[in-house]
N, C-alpha and C positions, 0 to 999 in steps of 0.2 A: 635379691640377697639370697646368698649361696648357703644351702644345708650343709651339715655336717654329714659325710657319708656314712653308712651303716657298715660298722665293724663285724666282720666276719671271719670266725675261726671254726676249724676243724671240730667236729663234734667230740671224738675222742680226747682231743687234747682240753677242752673246755672242762668235760666229765673230769678228767686228771687232775685238771688245778684246781677242781672244787671239793677232789677228796674224794671220790666215789671209787679210786684204783687206778693203777696202772695205766699208761695208753695201751698195752699189750691187751692187757685185760678188757677196757671199754673196747677194743675192737671186736674182741671174742664176742661181747653182747650184741655189738651191732650185728656181727654175722650170724649170729642165733635168733636176729628177728625180735630181741628184747627191749628195742629202744624205739622209739617214734618221735617225730618232728612234725607239729601242728597237724597229729593223727595220720600222718604219714610213715608207714614202716623206714626205719633208716636206714641207710647204704654208706659203705667206705667211702669216704671223699665228702660225704654232707658238710657244710659248713651252718652254722648255726650264730644268731645274733641274740641280743639281750631280750628283744621282743617273743622270740619264738617259744611255743610251749613244747617242753619238753619230757616225756614219758618213759620210765620203766615196770614193763610188766602191765601198763595200764595205767599206772599210778602216775601224778604229776610228781617231777623232782625241780628243785632248785638249785641253780648254780651260779647265782650272782652272789659271787665272793669277793668283791672287788677291794672293801675295807676289811677284809679278813688278813691276820698278819700268819704266816706260817709257822706251824710247830714241828719241832725235831726232838726225838727223843734218843737218848743211846742206852743200849741193853747188855746186859755182860751174860752172854748166852751160854748155861753149862752144855757137856755134854750131854746127850740124850734125847734135845727136843727137836723136834723139826720145825721149817719154817714155811709151813704152810700154815692158814688158817683153821684147817679141819682136817683130821686126818683118819680114814675109814677103819683104821686098825685100832682106834684108840689111843695112839701114841700122845705124849703131851707136846705142845705146840709153843714156838716164842710168843705168839700172839695172846696166851691165856693170862697171861701176868701185866699185860699193857693196862692203862686206864681205859674205860668205855669212852666212845665219842657218841653224841647223839644222832648227827644227820651226817657223819662222815666215818670214814675207815682209815685205818693205819696202815699204810704203804711200807712194806720192808725193801732196805736198798741193802743190795748184795745179799744173796742168801750164803748158808753155812751149812755143809753137811752135818748129820745127825753126830758123826763122831768128832765135829770140830766146835770149838768154842770163843769165846770172846766176843768182841766189839760188834755189834750191829747196831744200824741207824735206821731209824721208823719216821715216818713223816705224813701228815695229812694232804702233802701239796703233791699232786702227781706230777706237774712240772718237775718240780725239785726232784723228785725220786727219778722220772725218765733220765733228766742231763746227768746226775751223780751215777748213773749206771750204764749212759750212754759210750761205748768205746771212743768217741770222736773229742771227749774232754778228756781223756787219758789221765783219770784221776787214780794217785797212788795208792795201792793199799800196802799193810806191812802187816806181816806174820811173823811170830815166834814158833818154830818148828824144832820140834825133838826127833833128832833121826836115830837109828842103830846101826852101826857097823863103820868100815874105815873110808872115809872120805876124801879121795886125794884131790890134789890140787887141779890136775885134769880136769876131775869131773866138776868142779867146781866153774872152772874157766867154760865148760861146754853148759853150764847151765845159765849162764852170764852172755854167752856166742848164741846161745838158741839152740833146741831141739824139736825136731820135726813129730809132731803130736799126730793122732790120727784127724783132729780137726785143725790141722795148720801148725806152723811153726810157734814156738812159745819160749821164753827165755824171763829171768830174774834180770829187773834193774839196776840191783843189789843185793851182794850177800856179806854178811856180817857174823863174825864168828862170835855166839854166844857163851861158848863154855861148856862142861860136861865133865863126866866120870866114867870109867870103863867104855864099853861101846858105843853107850849114850850119849849124843853130843848135839849143843842147841845153835840153832843159827837163826838169825834175824833175815828174811828176804823180803824184799818190795818187789810189785810187779803194777802194771798199769792196765790191766785188764781183769775181766770177772767171768771168766769161763769156768764151767762144769768143773770141779774138784780140780783146777789147775795146775795150784800146790803140789799136792799130793802126786799126780801124773806126772809132773817133770821131774820129781826125786825117784819117782817108782820106774820111769824111763831108763834109769842108771841102775838099775837093781839097789835103790837105798829105800828101807822100809820109814815110812813116818811111823812115829809112836805117838804122837802128841801135835797137836794143830790149833792154835791159837791166833786169831787176828787181833792187833793191838792198835793199829790206826788205820782209817779210812780219810784219806786225804788230809786235813787239817787238823781233823778230828781225832785224837787220843783217848784210848781207855784212861779215867781217872783211877788215882789209886785207891779212892774212897770206895768206887762202886763193888758190891760184893756180885759174887755168882749169881745169878737168876733174879738180879736185881736192875729198876732202869732208873734215869733221872732225866729231866726235860731241860734241854738246852736254852739260855737265855737269849736275848735277842742279840746282846754284844757276840756272845758264843757261835751265834748263826751266822754272822754278818760275814765271817772269813769261808765258810761253806756256801753262801751264795755268789762272793766273788768269782771263786773258781769256775765255778758254773755259769758266768757270766749272767747273773739275774742282779747282782746288786740292789740298789734300791727297789728295783721292781717291784719286790716282793711285799711293800708297804699298800700298794696300790690296788691289792686283789682283795 
C-alpha cells in the first residue's frame, strides 16, 4: 500500500501564507537566526511539512491555516502617513488605523510615499501579497496625478515610449487627460510596476513637478467613492475573487 508523499514547502513561503509577514521579511528573520525547525536554526532554502516544529525566537508558532480564508482590506491613505509598521520619528503609520489581528499581521501591498495618498491593499496572506507585488504578474496600478507646468505632446509620448531612470527603463502604459485650470493639470496614468516613487520620478525626469499624487486602482480593485480618507473597508469573498484570479490563485485560497 503506497503512502502519500510528505508535502514540503520553503519555510518563508509557509510563514508568509500563514500571515506572519511578507516572504522578504521572513527571509530576513531566517538570516537573523530568529527561526528554528525542530530545534535547529533555520537557514535559507530549508523546507518544512505540517509535522515540523517551527519556533520564532524560541516560541512555537502555528502555521496550519489550510481552512482559513484570506482577508483583504482596502484603505484610503491620507498624505502624511508612512507605510511602515513603526517609525522611530513617531510619525503616523498606515497600520495604526487597521483592525487588530490575534495571531497574524496585516501585510501592506505596494507602498505609497509619505506625500502620496489613495488606495492601499492589506492582506493576512503573505502569498497573496507576494504575488500582487511580484513584477512577473504585471498588475496594473492607476494614479491620478496633478502636475504643474506646460506638458507638450512630445513629453507625453516620451513618457509612454520609456525614459531611462537610475534603476532602468520606465514608462506609463497609458496617459489620460484629467483636465485642470491654469498651470495645474490632472492626468490619469497607469503602469505595471511598483518601483520606488516611479510615477514621480518619471515626471521629474522631464522637469515636470508633481504637486499631488493619488492611487485610484490596484489591478481590478478601484477606490470606492464611499471610502473616506483615513478609513478602511474589508473586501467580501466575491470582491476578492477577481483579485485572486489575476494572481492565478483562484479557488486555491479556500484550501488554506
